[in-house]
PALUMDO-778752 format. One record per atom (N, C-alpha, C, O): residue in three letters; chain; residue number from 1; x, y, z; atom name. Coordinates in pm, 1 decimal. Layout:
BEGIN
ala:A:NUM:X:Y:Z:CA
...
//
This chain:
BEGIN
unk:A:1:3139.5:3925.3:-3124.6:N
unk:A:1:3047.2:3968.3:-3022.8:CA
unk:A:1:3021.2:3851.7:-2927.6:C
unk:A:1:2988.7:3741.9:-2972.7:O
unk:A:2:3034.6:3873.0:-2801.4:N
unk:A:2:3008.1:3769.6:-2702.3:CA
unk:A:2:2886.4:3808.9:-2619.2:C
unk:A:2:2863.1:3926.0:-2589.1:O
unk:A:3:2812.0:3708.6:-2584.5:N
unk:A:3:2693.6:3731.7:-2502.2:CA
unk:A:3:2732.3:3728.1:-2355.7:C
unk:A:3:2812.0:3644.3:-2313.4:O
unk:A:4:2676.1:3818.7:-2279.1:N
unk:A:4:2706.1:3818.1:-2136.7:CA
unk:A:4:2642.4:3697.3:-2067.6:C
unk:A:4:2698.8:3642.9:-1972.6:O
unk:A:5:2526.5:3656.1:-2114.7:N
unk:A:5:2459.5:3536.6:-2062.6:CA
unk:A:5:2447.5:3434.7:-2175.6:C
unk:A:5:2370.9:3456.1:-2269.5:O
unk:A:6:2521.2:3325.1:-2168.3:N
unk:A:6:2511.1:3226.6:-2276.2:CA
unk:A:6:2371.2:3165.3:-2280.7:C
unk:A:6:2302.2:3155.0:-2179.3:O
unk:A:7:2332.6:3126.0:-2399.0:N
unk:A:7:2201.4:3063.7:-2416.1:CA
unk:A:7:2198.8:2927.7:-2348.7:C
unk:A:7:2296.5:2852.9:-2352.0:O
unk:A:8:2086.3:2897.6:-2287.9:N
unk:A:8:2070.3:2769.6:-2219.8:CA
unk:A:8:1950.8:2697.0:-2280.3:C
unk:A:8:1849.0:2758.9:-2311.2:O
unk:A:9:1963.5:2566.4:-2297.2:N
unk:A:9:1847.4:2492.7:-2348.6:CA
unk:A:9:1735.0:2493.4:-2245.0:C
unk:A:9:1759.4:2485.8:-2124.6:O
unk:A:10:1614.5:2502.5:-2293.3:N
unk:A:10:1499.2:2499.5:-2203.0:CA
unk:A:10:1412.9:2379.2:-2238.3:C
unk:A:10:1394.0:2347.4:-2355.7:O
unk:A:11:1361.8:2313.7:-2137.4:N
unk:A:11:1276.8:2197.0:-2165.3:CA
unk:A:11:1144.6:2240.2:-2228.6:C
unk:A:11:1089.5:2345.0:-2194.8:O
unk:A:12:1095.1:2158.2:-2320.4:N
unk:A:12:968.1:2191.5:-2384.7:CA
unk:A:12:850.7:2120.2:-2318.5:C
unk:A:12:735.0:2153.6:-2344.0:O
unk:A:13:880.0:2023.3:-2234.8:N
unk:A:13:774.0:1953.2:-2162.1:CA
unk:A:13:757.6:2018.6:-2025.4:C
unk:A:13:854.3:2069.0:-1968.3:O
unk:A:14:636.6:2017.7:-1973.6:N
unk:A:14:617.7:2077.2:-1841.4:CA
unk:A:14:693.4:1998.4:-1735.1:C
unk:A:14:707.2:1876.5:-1745.0:O
unk:A:15:741.9:2068.6:-1634.0:N
unk:A:15:813.1:2001.4:-1525.9:CA
unk:A:15:718.5:1914.6:-1445.0:C
unk:A:15:757.3:1809.1:-1394.8:O
unk:A:16:596.0:1958.6:-1432.6:N
unk:A:16:496.7:1882.3:-1357.4:CA
unk:A:16:390.6:1835.1:-1454.6:C
unk:A:16:345.1:1911.5:-1539.7:O
unk:A:17:352.1:1712.4:-1442.5:N
unk:A:17:241.0:1663.3:-1523.2:CA
unk:A:17:143.2:1592.5:-1431.1:C
unk:A:17:178.3:1548.3:-1321.7:O
unk:A:18:23.3:1583.2:-1477.1:N
unk:A:18:-81.1:1522.4:-1394.5:CA
unk:A:18:-58.7:1371.8:-1384.1:C
unk:A:18:11.3:1313.7:-1467.0:O
unk:A:19:-116.7:1309.2:-1284.3:N
unk:A:19:-107.2:1163.0:-1273.5:CA
unk:A:19:-160.8:1093.4:-1398.4:C
unk:A:19:-109.2:988.8:-1437.8:O
unk:A:20:-263.2:1150.2:-1460.4:N
unk:A:20:-320.0:1091.8:-1582.4:CA
unk:A:20:-215.8:1089.8:-1693.5:C
unk:A:20:-198.5:987.3:-1759.4:O
unk:A:21:-145.1:1202.5:-1715.8:N
unk:A:21:-41.8:1207.0:-1819.7:CA
unk:A:21:71.0:1110.0:-1789.2:C
unk:A:21:126.6:1047.9:-1879.8:O
unk:A:22:104.5:1097.1:-1662.5:N
unk:A:22:209.0:1003.1:-1622.1:CA
unk:A:22:167.7:859.7:-1656.6:C
unk:A:22:248.0:782.9:-1709.6:O
unk:A:23:42.7:824.1:-1626.5:N
unk:A:23:-7.1:689.3:-1657.6:CA
unk:A:23:-9.1:663.3:-1807.6:C
unk:A:23:28.5:554.8:-1852.0:O
unk:A:24:-52.2:761.0:-1885.4:N
unk:A:24:-55.5:744.6:-2030.8:CA
unk:A:24:85.4:721.2:-2083.6:C
unk:A:24:105.0:636.7:-2170.9:O
unk:A:25:182.9:793.9:-2032.6:N
unk:A:25:321.8:775.5:-2075.8:CA
unk:A:25:370.3:634.8:-2044.3:C
unk:A:25:440.6:574.1:-2125.0:O
unk:A:26:333.7:582.6:-1928.5:N
unk:A:26:372.1:446.1:-1891.4:CA
unk:A:26:303.3:344.6:-1982.0:C
unk:A:26:366.7:250.2:-2029.1:O
unk:A:27:173.9:363.5:-2006.6:N
unk:A:27:99.0:268.9:-2090.2:CA
unk:A:27:151.3:265.8:-2233.3:C
unk:A:27:148.4:160.8:-2297.4:O
unk:A:28:198.8:378.5:-2284.2:N
unk:A:28:251.1:382.9:-2421.4:CA
unk:A:28:378.2:299.7:-2437.7:C
unk:A:28:412.3:260.0:-2549.1:O
unk:A:29:447.4:273.5:-2328.9:N
unk:A:29:570.9:195.4:-2335.6:CA
unk:A:29:545.0:45.3:-2345.9:C
unk:A:29:635.3:-30.5:-2381.3:O
unk:A:30:423.7:1.7:-2315.7:N
unk:A:30:393.6:-141.7:-2314.7:CA
unk:A:30:396.9:-197.2:-2456.4:C
unk:A:30:330.7:-145.4:-2546.4:O
unk:A:31:474.0:-301.8:-2474.6:N
unk:A:31:483.8:-369.5:-2603.5:CA
unk:A:31:373.6:-474.4:-2616.4:C
unk:A:31:301.8:-477.3:-2716.4:O
unk:A:32:360.2:-560.0:-2516.2:N
unk:A:32:251.0:-657.1:-2513.8:CA
unk:A:32:232.2:-711.1:-2372.8:C
unk:A:32:317.8:-695.4:-2285.7:O
unk:A:33:117.1:-775.4:-2353.1:N
unk:A:33:81.0:-833.3:-2223.7:CA
unk:A:33:52.4:-980.8:-2245.0:C
unk:A:33:-18.2:-1018.2:-2338.6:O
unk:A:34:107.0:-1064.0:-2158.4:N
unk:A:34:88.0:-1208.9:-2166.6:CA
unk:A:34:9.4:-1254.2:-2043.9:C
unk:A:34:47.9:-1225.6:-1930.6:O
unk:A:35:-100.8:-1325.0:-2067.2:N
unk:A:35:-182.6:-1378.3:-1958.2:CA
unk:A:35:-180.5:-1529.6:-1969.1:C
unk:A:35:-206.9:-1585.5:-2075.6:O
unk:A:36:-149.2:-1595.1:-1859.1:N
unk:A:36:-135.1:-1740.5:-1860.8:CA
unk:A:36:-199.3:-1800.4:-1736.6:C
unk:A:36:-179.6:-1751.8:-1625.3:O
unk:A:37:-276.0:-1906.2:-1757.2:N
unk:A:37:-337.8:-1976.8:-1645.5:CA
unk:A:37:-239.9:-2081.9:-1595.2:C
unk:A:37:-180.4:-2155.2:-1674.2:O
unk:A:38:-223.3:-2088.9:-1463.1:N
unk:A:38:-133.0:-2187.9:-1406.0:CA
unk:A:38:-204.6:-2317.6:-1371.4:C
unk:A:38:-140.6:-2421.0:-1352.1:O
unk:A:39:-336.7:-2312.5:-1363.5:N
unk:A:39:-415.5:-2432.1:-1332.8:CA
unk:A:39:-560.2:-2405.9:-1371.4:C
unk:A:39:-591.1:-2302.4:-1430.5:O
unk:A:40:-648.2:-2498.2:-1338.7:N
unk:A:40:-790.2:-2479.6:-1368.0:CA
unk:A:40:-838.1:-2351.0:-1302.1:C
unk:A:40:-813.1:-2328.7:-1183.7:O
unk:A:41:-906.3:-2267.2:-1377.6:N
unk:A:41:-936.7:-2132.1:-1330.2:CA
unk:A:41:-1036.4:-2126.5:-1214.9:C
unk:A:41:-1039.2:-2026.6:-1143.1:O
unk:A:42:-1116.4:-2227.2:-1194.6:N
unk:A:42:-1215.6:-2217.7:-1087.4:CA
unk:A:42:-1150.7:-2206.8:-950.1:C
unk:A:42:-1200.0:-2134.3:-863.7:O
unk:A:43:-1041.4:-2277.6:-929.5:N
unk:A:43:-974.6:-2270.9:-799.5:CA
unk:A:43:-828.3:-2232.0:-812.8:C
unk:A:43:-759.1:-2217.5:-712.0:O
unk:A:44:-780.6:-2215.0:-933.3:N
unk:A:44:-638.3:-2195.9:-955.4:CA
unk:A:44:-593.8:-2052.0:-961.0:C
unk:A:44:-662.0:-1960.6:-914.8:O
unk:A:45:-475.8:-2035.1:-1019.6:N
unk:A:45:-414.6:-1903.5:-1028.9:CA
unk:A:45:-381.2:-1872.0:-1173.6:C
unk:A:45:-376.6:-1960.4:-1259.2:O
unk:A:46:-358.1:-1744.8:-1198.5:N
unk:A:46:-315.0:-1701.3:-1330.0:CA
unk:A:46:-203.0:-1600.3:-1312.3:C
unk:A:46:-184.5:-1544.2:-1204.4:O
unk:A:47:-128.3:-1577.9:-1420.7:N
unk:A:47:-14.7:-1486.3:-1419.4:CA
unk:A:47:-33.3:-1385.8:-1531.9:C
unk:A:47:-68.8:-1422.4:-1644.0:O
unk:A:48:-9.1:-1259.1:-1501.2:N
unk:A:48:-6.9:-1154.2:-1602.8:CA
unk:A:48:135.4:-1100.0:-1606.7:C
unk:A:48:190.3:-1059.8:-1504.1:O
unk:A:49:194.9:-1099.3:-1726.5:N
unk:A:49:329.6:-1045.2:-1744.8:CA
unk:A:49:321.3:-930.6:-1844.7:C
unk:A:49:255.6:-942.2:-1948.2:O
unk:A:50:388.2:-820.2:-1813.5:N
unk:A:50:387.7:-702.3:-1899.6:CA
unk:A:50:528.4:-682.3:-1953.1:C
unk:A:50:625.9:-684.9:-1877.9:O
unk:A:51:537.7:-662.1:-2085.6:N
unk:A:51:666.8:-649.0:-2152.4:CA
unk:A:51:679.0:-512.5:-2219.5:C
unk:A:51:582.0:-459.5:-2273.8:O
unk:A:52:799.2:-456.9:-2214.8:N
unk:A:52:832.3:-333.3:-2284.6:CA
unk:A:52:943.5:-361.5:-2384.0:C
unk:A:52:1024.0:-452.5:-2364.3:O
unk:A:53:947.5:-283.0:-2490.8:N
unk:A:53:1055.3:-294.3:-2588.1:CA
unk:A:53:1184.5:-245.3:-2524.5:C
unk:A:53:1183.5:-152.2:-2444.0:O
unk:A:54:1295.9:-308.3:-2561.1:N
unk:A:54:1424.9:-268.0:-2505.1:CA
unk:A:54:1515.3:-205.4:-2609.8:C
unk:A:54:1637.0:-199.8:-2591.8:O
unk:A:55:1457.4:-158.9:-2718.1:N
unk:A:55:1534.6:-98.3:-2825.0:CA
unk:A:55:1608.3:25.3:-2775.0:C
unk:A:55:1555.5:103.0:-2695.6:O
unk:A:56:1731.4:42.0:-2823.0:N
unk:A:56:1807.2:161.5:-2787.3:CA
unk:A:56:1788.1:270.8:-2891.1:C
unk:A:56:1836.1:382.6:-2872.6:O
unk:A:57:1719.4:240.2:-2999.3:N
unk:A:57:1692.4:338.3:-3102.8:CA
unk:A:57:1587.2:435.3:-3051.5:C
unk:A:57:1478.3:392.9:-3012.7:O
unk:A:58:1617.2:562.7:-3050.5:N
unk:A:58:1524.6:661.6:-2995.4:CA
unk:A:58:1430.3:718.4:-3100.6:C
unk:A:58:1346.9:803.2:-3068.8:O
unk:A:59:1441.9:673.3:-3225.1:N
unk:A:59:1353.9:722.0:-3330.9:CA
unk:A:59:1235.8:626.5:-3341.3:C
unk:A:59:1253.5:512.3:-3383.8:O
unk:A:60:1115.0:670.5:-3303.5:N
unk:A:60:1000.3:579.0:-3298.2:CA
unk:A:60:965.3:515.6:-3432.3:C
unk:A:60:915.1:403.2:-3435.2:O
unk:A:61:990.5:585.2:-3544.5:N
unk:A:61:954.4:528.7:-3674.6:CA
unk:A:61:1046.4:415.6:-3715.6:C
unk:A:61:1012.9:339.5:-3806.4:O
unk:A:62:1161.0:402.3:-3651.4:N
unk:A:62:1254.1:294.7:-3684.4:CA
unk:A:62:1227.3:167.1:-3606.8:C
unk:A:62:1292.2:65.3:-3630.7:O
unk:A:63:1132.4:171.4:-3514.1:N
unk:A:63:1104.0:52.7:-3433.6:CA
unk:A:63:1027.0:-48.6:-3516.3:C
unk:A:63:935.3:-14.0:-3590.8:O
unk:A:64:1065.2:-171.6:-3501.9:N
unk:A:64:996.2:-280.3:-3570.2:CA
unk:A:64:862.0:-303.8:-3504.1:C
unk:A:64:847.1:-281.5:-3384.0:O
unk:A:65:764.5:-348.4:-3581.0:N
unk:A:65:632.2:-376.1:-3525.9:CA
unk:A:65:620.0:-519.9:-3476.8:C
unk:A:65:518.3:-554.5:-3416.7:O
unk:A:66:718.7:-604.0:-3500.1:N
unk:A:66:706.4:-744.8:-3462.2:CA
unk:A:66:743.4:-765.4:-3316.2:C
unk:A:66:817.9:-687.0:-3257.4:O
unk:A:67:689.2:-873.6:-3258.6:N
unk:A:67:721.2:-907.6:-3119.9:CA
unk:A:67:856.2:-976.9:-3109.0:C
unk:A:67:902.0:-1005.8:-2998.4:O
unk:A:68:920.8:-1004.1:-3222.8:N
unk:A:68:1048.0:-1074.8:-3220.7:CA
unk:A:68:1162.7:-986.3:-3171.5:C
unk:A:68:1268.6:-1036.8:-3134.5:O
unk:A:69:1142.3:-857.8:-3171.1:N
unk:A:69:1251.3:-771.1:-3127.2:CA
unk:A:69:1270.0:-783.9:-2976.7:C
unk:A:69:1189.2:-846.9:-2908.4:O
unk:A:70:1373.7:-725.5:-2927.0:N
unk:A:70:1407.2:-740.3:-2785.7:CA
unk:A:70:1300.4:-678.1:-2696.7:C
unk:A:70:1259.3:-563.6:-2715.7:O
unk:A:71:1257.2:-756.7:-2599.5:N
unk:A:71:1162.7:-707.1:-2500.3:CA
unk:A:71:1210.2:-751.6:-2363.0:C
unk:A:71:1286.9:-846.9:-2349.5:O
unk:A:72:1163.6:-681.5:-2263.1:N
unk:A:72:1197.6:-716.7:-2125.1:CA
unk:A:72:1070.3:-714.7:-2041.6:C
unk:A:72:986.6:-625.5:-2055.2:O
unk:A:73:1057.4:-814.5:-1954.9:N
unk:A:73:942.5:-817.6:-1865.5:CA
unk:A:73:962.9:-710.1:-1758.9:C
unk:A:73:1066.7:-705.8:-1692.8:O
unk:A:74:862.7:-623.6:-1743.0:N
unk:A:74:874.0:-515.4:-1645.2:CA
unk:A:74:781.2:-535.9:-1525.9:C
unk:A:74:796.2:-469.9:-1423.2:O
unk:A:75:685.6:-627.3:-1539.6:N
unk:A:75:595.6:-655.2:-1427.0:CA
unk:A:75:540.6:-796.0:-1439.9:C
unk:A:75:516.5:-845.4:-1550.0:O
unk:A:76:521.5:-859.3:-1325.6:N
unk:A:76:462.0:-993.5:-1321.1:CA
unk:A:76:369.9:-997.4:-1199.8:C
unk:A:76:410.7:-966.7:-1087.8:O
unk:A:77:244.8:-1035.8:-1224.4:N
unk:A:77:145.4:-1042.4:-1117.6:CA
unk:A:77:84.4:-1181.5:-1118.6:C
unk:A:77:41.8:-1230.7:-1223.1:O
unk:A:78:80.3:-1244.1:-1002.9:N
unk:A:78:17.7:-1375.8:-989.4:CA
unk:A:78:-99.9:-1361.0:-893.7:C
unk:A:78:-84.1:-1313.5:-781.3:O
unk:A:79:-217.9:-1402.2:-939.4:N
unk:A:79:-339.3:-1385.6:-859.7:CA
unk:A:79:-428.4:-1508.4:-869.0:C
unk:A:79:-415.3:-1590.9:-959.4:O
unk:A:80:-519.1:-1517.8:-772.8:N
unk:A:80:-622.2:-1621.6:-775.3:CA
unk:A:80:-727.3:-1582.9:-878.7:C
unk:A:80:-748.5:-1464.5:-905.0:O
unk:A:81:-792.1:-1681.4:-936.2:N
unk:A:81:-892.2:-1653.7:-1039.0:CA
unk:A:81:-1011.1:-1574.9:-985.3:C
unk:A:81:-1073.1:-1498.8:-1059.6:O
unk:A:82:-1043.3:-1591.9:-858.8:N
unk:A:82:-1153.9:-1513.6:-802.3:CA
unk:A:82:-1120.3:-1364.6:-801.7:C
unk:A:82:-1208.7:-1280.9:-819.7:O
unk:A:83:-992.7:-1331.2:-781.1:N
unk:A:83:-950.8:-1191.4:-787.6:CA
unk:A:83:-964.3:-1138.2:-929.5:C
unk:A:83:-1002.5:-1023.0:-949.9:O
unk:A:84:-932.8:-1222.8:-1028.0:N
unk:A:84:-946.4:-1183.4:-1167.3:CA
unk:A:84:-1092.5:-1156.4:-1200.9:C
unk:A:84:-1123.7:-1059.4:-1270.0:O
unk:A:85:-1182.1:-1241.8:-1152.1:N
unk:A:85:-1324.5:-1221.3:-1178.0:CA
unk:A:85:-1371.6:-1088.5:-1119.8:C
unk:A:85:-1448.4:-1016.6:-1183.8:O
unk:A:86:-1326.7:-1055.7:-999.8:N
unk:A:86:-1364.8:-928.1:-937.8:CA
unk:A:86:-1308.3:-810.5:-1017.1:C
unk:A:86:-1377.7:-711.0:-1037.9:O
unk:A:87:-1183.0:-821.1:-1061.5:N
unk:A:87:-1121.8:-715.8:-1142.1:CA
unk:A:87:-1196.1:-698.9:-1273.7:C
unk:A:87:-1223.2:-586.6:-1316.3:O
unk:A:88:-1228.7:-809.3:-1337.5:N
unk:A:88:-1301.3:-805.3:-1464.4:CA
unk:A:88:-1434.3:-732.2:-1447.6:C
unk:A:88:-1472.3:-651.3:-1532.2:O
unk:A:89:-1504.0:-760.6:-1339.5:N
unk:A:89:-1631.3:-694.4:-1312.8:CA
unk:A:89:-1611.3:-544.9:-1291.1:C
unk:A:89:-1688.4:-463.7:-1342.3:O
unk:A:90:-1507.9:-508.1:-1215.6:N
unk:A:90:-1480.6:-366.4:-1191.3:CA
unk:A:90:-1446.6:-293.2:-1320.8:C
unk:A:90:-1492.9:-181.2:-1342.6:O
unk:A:91:-1365.7:-355.7:-1407.1:N
unk:A:91:-1330.4:-293.5:-1535.3:CA
unk:A:91:-1455.4:-273.7:-1619.3:C
unk:A:91:-1474.5:-167.5:-1678.6:O
unk:A:92:-1540.4:-375.0:-1624.8:N
unk:A:92:-1663.2:-363.7:-1702.9:CA
unk:A:92:-1749.5:-248.5:-1651.7:C
unk:A:92:-1801.2:-170.1:-1731.3:O
unk:A:93:-1765.4:-237.5:-1521.4:N
unk:A:93:-1849.1:-131.9:-1463.8:CA
unk:A:93:-1791.9:6.2:-1496.1:C
unk:A:93:-1866.2:97.1:-1532.9:O
unk:A:94:-1660.2:22.1:-1482.4:N
unk:A:94:-1597.0:150.9:-1512.1:CA
unk:A:94:-1615.4:186.8:-1658.7:C
unk:A:94:-1652.6:299.6:-1690.9:O
unk:A:95:-1589.6:91.2:-1748.1:N
unk:A:95:-1602.2:117.1:-1891.6:CA
unk:A:95:-1747.4:148.1:-1927.6:C
unk:A:95:-1774.5:239.5:-2005.5:O
unk:A:96:-1839.2:72.4:-1871.2:N
unk:A:96:-1981.2:93.2:-1901.9:CA
unk:A:96:-2029.4:228.5:-1850.9:C
unk:A:96:-2104.5:297.5:-1919.9:O
unk:A:97:-1987.3:266.8:-1731.4:N
unk:A:97:-2033.5:392.4:-1672.7:CA
unk:A:97:-1960.7:515.1:-1726.9:C
unk:A:97:-2008.6:627.3:-1710.3:O
unk:A:98:-1845.9:495.3:-1791.2:N
unk:A:98:-1767.4:608.5:-1840.7:CA
unk:A:98:-1848.4:693.1:-1937.7:C
unk:A:98:-1850.6:815.7:-1927.8:O
unk:A:99:-1913.4:628.0:-2029.3:N
unk:A:99:-2001.1:697.1:-2124.0:CA
unk:A:99:-2092.1:594.6:-2190.0:C
unk:A:99:-2075.9:560.4:-2307.1:O
unk:A:100:-2187.0:547.3:-2112.5:N
unk:A:100:-2277.1:441.0:-2158.0:CA
unk:A:100:-2364.6:484.8:-2275.0:C
unk:A:100:-2401.8:402.1:-2358.3:O
unk:A:101:-2397.6:612.1:-2282.5:N
unk:A:101:-2484.3:660.7:-2390.2:CA
unk:A:101:-2417.5:644.5:-2526.9:C
unk:A:101:-2478.8:594.9:-2621.4:O
unk:A:102:-2293.0:686.3:-2536.2:N
unk:A:102:-2220.3:681.2:-2662.8:CA
unk:A:102:-2073.1:651.7:-2633.9:C
unk:A:102:-1992.4:744.3:-2625.1:O
unk:A:103:-2037.0:523.6:-2618.9:N
unk:A:103:-1899.1:490.3:-2581.2:CA
unk:A:103:-1799.2:522.0:-2692.7:C
unk:A:103:-1831.7:514.9:-2811.2:O
unk:A:104:-1677.8:556.8:-2652.0:N
unk:A:104:-1570.7:576.7:-2749.0:CA
unk:A:104:-1533.2:440.3:-2807.9:C
unk:A:104:-1579.2:336.9:-2759.5:O
unk:A:105:-1451.2:440.4:-2910.4:N
unk:A:105:-1414.6:314.9:-2977.3:CA
unk:A:105:-1343.3:218.7:-2882.5:C
unk:A:105:-1368.7:98.3:-2885.7:O
unk:A:106:-1253.9:271.3:-2798.0:N
unk:A:106:-1181.4:184.7:-2705.9:CA
unk:A:106:-1276.5:117.7:-2607.8:C
unk:A:106:-1273.3:-4.2:-2591.1:O
unk:A:107:-1361.9:197.9:-2542.6:N
unk:A:107:-1454.9:141.4:-2444.2:CA
unk:A:107:-1552.0:44.3:-2510.9:C
unk:A:107:-1587.5:-58.3:-2452.9:O
unk:A:108:-1594.8:77.0:-2632.6:N
unk:A:108:-1684.1:-13.5:-2705.1:CA
unk:A:108:-1614.0:-146.2:-2732.0:C
unk:A:108:-1675.4:-252.1:-2719.0:O
unk:A:109:-1486.4:-141.9:-2769.2:N
unk:A:109:-1413.9:-266.7:-2796.5:CA
unk:A:109:-1396.2:-349.2:-2669.0:C
unk:A:109:-1402.0:-472.1:-2673.5:O
unk:A:110:-1374.6:-282.6:-2555.4:N
unk:A:110:-1362.5:-354.8:-2428.2:CA
unk:A:110:-1495.1:-421.7:-2393.5:C
unk:A:110:-1497.5:-538.6:-2355.0:O
unk:A:111:-1605.4:-348.1:-2407.1:N
unk:A:111:-1736.9:-405.3:-2376.3:CA
unk:A:111:-1770.1:-520.2:-2472.0:C
unk:A:111:-1824.6:-622.3:-2430.0:O
unk:A:112:-1737.2:-503.4:-2600.8:N
unk:A:112:-1761.2:-611.3:-2697.6:CA
unk:A:112:-1682.5:-736.4:-2660.3:C
unk:A:112:-1732.5:-848.0:-2674.7:O
unk:A:113:-1560.2:-718.4:-2612.7:N
unk:A:113:-1478.1:-831.8:-2570.2:CA
unk:A:113:-1542.8:-904.3:-2453.0:C
unk:A:113:-1548.1:-1027.3:-2450.8:O
unk:A:114:-1591.6:-828.6:-2356.1:N
unk:A:114:-1659.9:-891.4:-2242.3:CA
unk:A:114:-1780.6:-972.7:-2287.7:C
unk:A:114:-1801.9:-1084.6:-2241.1:O
unk:A:115:-1859.2:-916.1:-2378.6:N
unk:A:115:-1978.8:-988.4:-2424.4:CA
unk:A:115:-1940.4:-1110.5:-2507.2:C
unk:A:115:-2008.9:-1212.6:-2500.9:O
unk:A:116:-1831.9:-1102.4:-2585.0:N
unk:A:116:-1786.4:-1218.4:-2662.4:CA
unk:A:116:-1743.1:-1330.9:-2569.1:C
unk:A:116:-1771.5:-1447.8:-2595.2:O
unk:A:117:-1674.9:-1296.3:-2461.3:N
unk:A:117:-1634.1:-1397.2:-2363.0:CA
unk:A:117:-1756.2:-1458.7:-2297.0:C
unk:A:117:-1761.7:-1579.7:-2275.2:O
unk:A:118:-1854.3:-1374.8:-2265.0:N
unk:A:118:-1977.6:-1426.0:-2204.2:CA
unk:A:118:-2046.8:-1523.8:-2298.7:C
unk:A:118:-2098.4:-1626.6:-2254.8:O
unk:A:119:-2047.9:-1492.4:-2428.7:N
unk:A:119:-2108.4:-1583.1:-2527.0:CA
unk:A:119:-2035.7:-1716.8:-2531.0:C
unk:A:119:-2098.6:-1821.4:-2546.4:O
unk:A:120:-1903.0:-1713.8:-2517.1:N
unk:A:120:-1825.7:-1838.5:-2515.5:CA
unk:A:120:-1864.4:-1925.8:-2396.9:C
unk:A:120:-1859.5:-2048.6:-2404.0:O
unk:A:121:-1902.9:-1860.4:-2287.9:N
unk:A:121:-1943.3:-1933.8:-2168.1:CA
unk:A:121:-2091.4:-1969.7:-2170.5:C
unk:A:121:-2143.7:-2025.1:-2073.8:O
unk:A:122:-2158.8:-1938.2:-2280.9:N
unk:A:122:-2297.9:-1978.3:-2297.3:CA
unk:A:122:-2397.2:-1901.7:-2213.2:C
unk:A:122:-2501.2:-1956.4:-2176.4:O
unk:A:123:-2369.0:-1779.1:-2182.2:N
unk:A:123:-2464.2:-1703.4:-2101.9:CA
unk:A:123:-2440.2:-1555.0:-2111.0:C
unk:A:123:-2369.3:-1506.8:-2199.4:O
unk:A:124:-2499.4:-1484.3:-2019.7:N
unk:A:124:-2482.9:-1339.9:-2016.8:CA
unk:A:124:-2363.6:-1303.7:-1929.1:C
unk:A:124:-2301.1:-1390.1:-1867.6:O
unk:A:125:-2333.9:-1176.0:-1924.9:N
unk:A:125:-2223.6:-1127.5:-1841.9:CA
unk:A:125:-2245.7:-1166.0:-1696.3:C
unk:A:125:-2150.5:-1200.5:-1626.3:O
unk:A:126:-2369.0:-1160.5:-1650.5:N
unk:A:126:-2399.0:-1193.8:-1510.9:CA
unk:A:126:-2362.5:-1338.2:-1477.8:C
unk:A:126:-2328.9:-1369.2:-1363.4:O
unk:A:127:-2368.8:-1426.8:-1577.6:N
unk:A:127:-2341.1:-1568.4:-1553.0:CA
unk:A:127:-2193.6:-1596.5:-1525.4:C
unk:A:127:-2161.4:-1699.0:-1465.4:O
unk:A:128:-2104.2:-1508.8:-1567.3:N
unk:A:128:-1962.4:-1536.0:-1543.9:CA
unk:A:128:-1895.8:-1428.5:-1459.4:C
unk:A:128:-1773.1:-1424.0:-1450.3:O
unk:A:129:-1974.8:-1342.8:-1398.1:N
unk:A:129:-1917.2:-1246.4:-1304.3:CA
unk:A:129:-1936.4:-1299.2:-1162.5:C
unk:A:129:-2025.8:-1380.3:-1138.9:O
unk:A:130:-1853.6:-1254.4:-1067.5:N
unk:A:130:-1864.8:-1306.8:-930.9:CA
unk:A:130:-1993.9:-1263.6:-863.8:C
unk:A:130:-2018.6:-1299.2:-748.6:O
//
């Protein structure tokens, strides 16, 4: 018996996805982020490098968890420290306003990190924001 119309594979993912889903897919590919100061931060610059795994193995459970495996830098940003301070303040405001009453675990960890950094600088968040 032959079929008049042969079966065709159909995609299971939607053809269109929202910008949010697109961003999440990109973020999931990040293996690690490296931040390095090029000089004294008060007047100097810093570099952020983003790395993705370059494994050809398509089975996620077979991927090694160590950073020793092959990675490739996919983005490099060099900025003045004053720009970093402004970005840090914007991130804090977004995270704080997202759900200040009862933050999710991720937002809580980001806010805790900001406060830990402020403690290292011997003051409150206001003391190290622009």
